[in-house]
Every structure is written in structure tokens, then in C-alpha cells.
Backbone as a chain_set.jsonl record, in Angstrom:
{"seq": "MGRDRFSSFFFFSDLILWTGRCLVLFNTWQQSMME", "coords": {"N": [[133.193, 131.083, 147.143], [130.464, 131.635, 146.887], [130.277, 131.443, 144.139], [130.771, 128.749, 143.761], [128.562, 127.633, 144.944], [126.672, 128.507, 143.205], [127.303, 127.129, 140.847], [126.859, 124.553, 141.725], [124.174, 124.647, 142.113], [123.279, 124.895, 139.515], [124.11, 122.436, 138.546], [122.49, 120.77, 140.043], [119.909, 121.491, 139.158], [120.174, 120.704, 136.546], [120.415, 117.991, 136.896], [117.865, 117.346, 137.863], [116.425, 117.978, 135.589], [117.316, 116.065, 133.72], [116.516, 113.761, 135.053], [113.738, 114.002, 134.976], [113.385, 113.854, 132.236], [114.226, 111.262, 131.696], [112.297, 109.862, 133.114], [110.001, 110.464, 131.644], [110.646, 109.257, 129.214], [110.78, 106.607, 130.067], [108.143, 106.176, 130.88], [106.705, 106.446, 128.45], [107.817, 104.345, 127.06], [106.985, 102.176, 128.611], [104.23, 102.336, 128.248], [104.025, 101.811, 125.525], [104.871, 99.212, 125.509], [102.838, 97.961, 126.854], [100.654, 98.094, 125.155]], "CA": [[132.207, 130.162, 147.724], [129.182, 131.921, 146.249], [130.334, 130.936, 142.774], [130.679, 127.295, 143.84], [127.168, 127.338, 145.267], [125.928, 128.787, 141.974], [127.547, 126.024, 139.91], [126.228, 123.356, 142.278], [122.744, 124.823, 141.88], [123.067, 124.588, 138.104], [124.279, 120.992, 138.416], [121.307, 120.161, 140.646], [118.772, 121.715, 138.266], [120.421, 119.877, 135.366], [120.135, 116.62, 137.315], [116.402, 117.231, 137.902], [115.955, 118.018, 134.205], [117.595, 114.758, 133.106], [115.685, 112.759, 135.724], [112.391, 114.144, 134.42], [113.438, 113.393, 130.847], [114.316, 109.796, 131.748], [111.001, 109.37, 133.572], [109.072, 110.574, 130.521], [111.021, 108.209, 128.263], [110.417, 105.317, 130.649], [106.683, 106.074, 130.86], [106.259, 106.211, 127.071], [108.269, 102.99, 126.694], [106.128, 101.24, 129.318], [102.913, 102.361, 127.609], [104.134, 101.152, 124.216], [105.025, 97.779, 125.76], [101.544, 97.452, 127.329], [99.69, 98.003, 124.051]], "C": [[130.829, 130.373, 147.059], [129.132, 131.366, 144.841], [130.183, 129.413, 142.768], [129.226, 126.886, 144.1], [126.304, 127.517, 144.014], [126.07, 127.628, 140.995], [126.874, 124.745, 140.41], [124.717, 123.426, 142.069], [122.408, 124.471, 140.439], [123.165, 123.082, 137.871], [123.036, 120.276, 138.938], [120.094, 120.296, 139.734], [118.919, 120.855, 137.008], [120.087, 118.419, 135.68], [118.629, 116.377, 137.325], [115.842, 117.164, 136.489], [116.136, 116.654, 133.55], [116.756, 113.654, 133.736], [114.269, 112.779, 135.168], [112.334, 113.599, 133.003], [113.451, 111.859, 130.81], [112.98, 109.197, 132.171], [109.988, 109.391, 132.443], [109.356, 109.475, 129.501], [110.586, 106.84, 128.774], [108.909, 105.104, 130.605], [106.166, 105.765, 129.462], [106.653, 104.81, 126.633], [107.359, 101.947, 127.33], [104.757, 101.17, 128.658], [102.949, 101.635, 126.271], [104.272, 99.637, 124.398], [103.68, 97.165, 126.174], [100.565, 97.256, 126.183], [99.84, 96.711, 123.25]], "O": [[130.135, 129.415, 146.719], [128.095, 130.881, 144.389], [129.543, 128.853, 141.878], [128.735, 125.908, 143.536], [125.341, 126.783, 143.793], [125.092, 127.195, 140.386], [126.378, 123.948, 139.614], [124.059, 122.404, 141.872], [121.391, 123.834, 140.165], [122.396, 122.518, 137.093], [122.583, 119.295, 138.347], [119.338, 119.342, 139.553], [117.936, 120.345, 136.471], [119.544, 117.702, 134.839], [118.16, 115.339, 136.858], [114.913, 116.405, 136.212], [115.222, 116.145, 132.901], [116.332, 112.722, 133.052], [113.67, 111.733, 134.918], [111.356, 112.961, 132.613], [112.767, 111.243, 129.992], [112.57, 108.155, 131.659], [109.204, 108.455, 132.29], [108.436, 108.84, 128.986], [110.086, 106.015, 128.01], [108.44, 103.999, 130.33], [105.288, 104.918, 129.299], [105.903, 104.154, 125.91], [106.998, 100.958, 126.693], [104.182, 100.09, 128.52], [102.007, 100.922, 125.924], [103.839, 98.867, 123.54], [103.41, 96.0, 125.886], [99.733, 96.351, 126.23], [99.1, 96.49, 122.291]]}, "num_chains": 1, "name": "protein.A"}
């Protein structure tokens, strides 16, 4: 059970990482479209 919780934590942190990456990409794309 502890191992499963550990893997789920890694999955969650990975999800946050990708979400942040997508947000940065979206922000830069929006700024380039505004110029």
C-alpha cells in the first residue's frame, strides 16, 4: 500500500509538472499572437 501511495504521488507531481509546462506554452503562444 505504501508503495502504491508513493507511485501515485509521483504521478501527481508529474501531472503538475506537465500542467505547468502546458500553461507556460499557452502563455507564450498567446503573447506571440497578441503582438
